[in-house]
C-alpha positions as a Markdown table, in Angstrom:
| # | Residue | x | y | z |
|---|---|---|---|---|
| 1 | Met | -17.6 | 20.3 | -16.6 |
| 2 | Ser | -15.4 | 23.2 | -16.3 |
| 3 | Asn | -15.2 | 26.1 | -13.8 |
| 4 | Ala | -15.4 | 29.9 | -14.3 |
| 5 | Ser | -12.1 | 30.1 | -15.6 |
| 6 | Gly | -12.5 | 27.1 | -18.2 |
| 7 | Gln | -10.5 | 24.7 | -16.2 |
| 8 | Leu | -12.0 | 21.0 | -16.5 |
| 9 | Gln | -13.0 | 20.1 | -13.0 |
| 10 | Leu | -15.0 | 16.7 | -13.8 |
| 11 | Leu | -14.8 | 14.3 | -16.8 |
| 12 | Leu | -17.4 | 11.8 | -17.8 |
| 13 | Leu | -15.3 | 8.7 | -19.2 |
| 14 | His | -18.2 | 7.1 | -21.0 |
| 15 | Pro | -21.9 | 8.1 | -21.5 |
| 16 | Ala | -23.3 | 5.0 | -19.6 |
| 17 | Asp | -21.0 | 6.0 | -16.5 |
| 18 | Asn | -23.1 | 7.1 | -13.4 |
| 19 | Val | -20.1 | 8.6 | -12.0 |
| 20 | Leu | -17.9 | 11.6 | -12.9 |
| 21 | Val | -14.2 | 11.6 | -12.3 |
| 22 | Ser | -12.4 | 14.7 | -10.7 |
| 23 | Val | -9.6 | 16.0 | -12.6 |
| 24 | Gln | -8.7 | 18.5 | -10.1 |
| 25 | Ser | -8.9 | 18.5 | -6.2 |
| 26 | Leu | -12.3 | 20.2 | -5.3 |
| 27 | Arg | -13.1 | 21.4 | -1.9 |
| 28 | Ala | -16.1 | 21.1 | 0.3 |
| 29 | Gly | -18.6 | 23.8 | -0.6 |
| 30 | Thr | -17.6 | 24.0 | -4.2 |
| 31 | Glu | -20.4 | 24.2 | -6.8 |
| 32 | Val | -19.6 | 22.5 | -10.1 |
| 33 | Asp | -21.5 | 22.4 | -13.3 |
| 34 | Ala | -21.5 | 19.2 | -15.4 |
| 35 | Glu | -23.7 | 18.4 | -18.3 |
| 36 | Gly | -26.2 | 21.3 | -17.2 |
| 37 | Val | -26.4 | 19.8 | -13.8 |
| 38 | Arg | -24.9 | 21.8 | -10.7 |
| 39 | Tyr | -23.3 | 19.6 | -8.1 |
| 40 | Gln | -22.5 | 20.7 | -4.7 |
| 41 | Ile | -19.5 | 19.1 | -3.4 |
| 42 | Val | -20.1 | 18.2 | 0.3 |
| 43 | Glu | -16.6 | 16.8 | 1.1 |
| 44 | Pro | -13.0 | 17.4 | -0.3 |
| 45 | Ile | -12.8 | 15.3 | -3.5 |
| 46 | Ala | -9.2 | 14.2 | -4.6 |
| 47 | Val | -8.0 | 14.1 | -8.3 |
| 48 | Gly | -9.0 | 11.0 | -9.9 |
| 49 | His | -11.9 | 10.1 | -7.5 |
| 50 | Lys | -15.5 | 9.5 | -8.2 |
| 51 | Ile | -18.8 | 11.6 | -7.6 |
| 52 | Ala | -22.2 | 10.2 | -8.0 |
| 53 | Arg | -23.8 | 11.9 | -11.2 |
| 54 | Leu | -27.2 | 11.3 | -9.9 |
| 55 | Asp | -29.0 | 9.8 | -6.6 |
| 56 | Met | -28.5 | 6.3 | -6.1 |
| 57 | Pro | -29.8 | 3.6 | -3.6 |
| 58 | Ala | -27.8 | 1.0 | -1.9 |
| 59 | Gly | -26.9 | -1.8 | -4.1 |
| 60 | Glu | -26.6 | 0.2 | -7.3 |
| 61 | Lys | -24.0 | -0.8 | -9.7 |
| 62 | Ile | -21.3 | 1.7 | -10.3 |
| 63 | Arg | -20.2 | 2.1 | -13.9 |
| 64 | Arg | -16.9 | 3.7 | -14.8 |
| 65 | Tyr | -15.8 | 3.4 | -18.8 |
| 66 | Gly | -19.3 | 1.9 | -19.1 |
| 67 | Ala | -18.5 | -1.3 | -17.1 |
| 68 | Pro | -19.7 | -2.2 | -13.7 |
| 69 | Ile | -16.9 | -1.7 | -11.1 |
| 70 | Gly | -18.8 | -2.6 | -7.7 |
| 71 | Ser | -22.2 | -1.9 | -5.9 |
| 72 | Leu | -23.0 | 0.9 | -3.6 |
| 73 | Ser | -22.9 | -0.1 | 0.2 |
| 74 | Arg | -25.2 | 2.7 | 1.0 |
| 75 | Ser | -27.2 | 5.2 | -0.9 |
| 76 | Val | -25.6 | 8.4 | -2.1 |
| 77 | Lys | -26.9 | 11.7 | -3.4 |
| 78 | Ala | -25.9 | 13.2 | -6.7 |
| 79 | Gly | -22.3 | 14.8 | -6.3 |
| 80 | Glu | -21.2 | 12.6 | -3.2 |
| 81 | Trp | -17.8 | 11.3 | -3.2 |
| 82 | Val | -18.0 | 7.5 | -4.3 |
| 83 | His | -15.0 | 5.4 | -2.9 |
| 84 | Met | -14.3 | 2.6 | -0.6 |
| 85 | His | -16.5 | 3.9 | 2.2 |
| 86 | Asn | -19.5 | 3.4 | 0.1 |
| 87 | Leu | -18.6 | 1.1 | -2.7 |
| 88 | Gln | -17.7 | -2.5 | -2.5 |
| 89 | Ser | -16.2 | -4.6 | -5.5 |
| 90 | Asp | -18.2 | -7.2 | -6.8 |
| 91 | Tyr | -15.3 | -8.9 | -7.7 |
| 92 | Leu | -12.5 | -8.9 | -5.3 |
| 93 | Ala | -13.0 | -8.9 | -1.5 |
| 94 | Ser | -9.6 | -7.3 | -1.2 |
| 95 | His | -11.1 | -4.3 | -2.8 |
| 96 | Thr | -13.5 | -3.5 | 0.0 |
| 97 | Arg | -12.9 | -2.1 | 3.6 |
| 98 | Gln | -14.9 | -5.0 | 5.0 |
| 99 | Ser | -12.2 | -7.6 | 3.6 |
| 100 | Gly | -10.4 | -9.8 | 6.0 |
| 101 | Ser | -6.4 | -9.4 | 6.8 |
| 102 | Gly | -5.5 | -10.5 | 3.4 |
| 103 | Asn | -3.9 | -13.8 | 4.8 |
| 104 | Ser | -5.7 | -16.6 | 3.1 |
| 105 | Ser | -2.7 | -19.3 | 3.6 |
| 106 | Asn | -4.5 | -20.8 | 6.6 |
| 107 | Arg | -7.7 | -21.2 | 4.9 |
| 108 | Ser | -9.1 | -24.4 | 2.9 |
| 109 | Pro | -10.3 | -23.5 | -0.7 |
| 110 | Asn | -14.0 | -23.5 | 0.5 |
| 111 | Gly | -12.9 | -20.7 | 3.0 |
| 112 | Glu | -12.9 | -22.6 | 6.3 |
């Protein structure tokens, strides 16, 4: 998971994770080797952001630290950026781009 100069680029936090975490900014077009797999980075990846370890369909649970953190809203290819544009929280509506304004003070407990 290091580049040619030995610098760590991607980190696997838990063996059950289906994402890797970038420990340095990665430019589009960069090729990264991780666990014997070569990933082609298609778009810039910021430090701390996730990439897919494998091709995954929409609805797939994303695991980080071995625990599910959400589900894919669309399919992704190995090496693709996994973030709010294609990942939705299964727990908090406020952690999705589709969530409302965040102002729930005018709603009843049943959402009306």
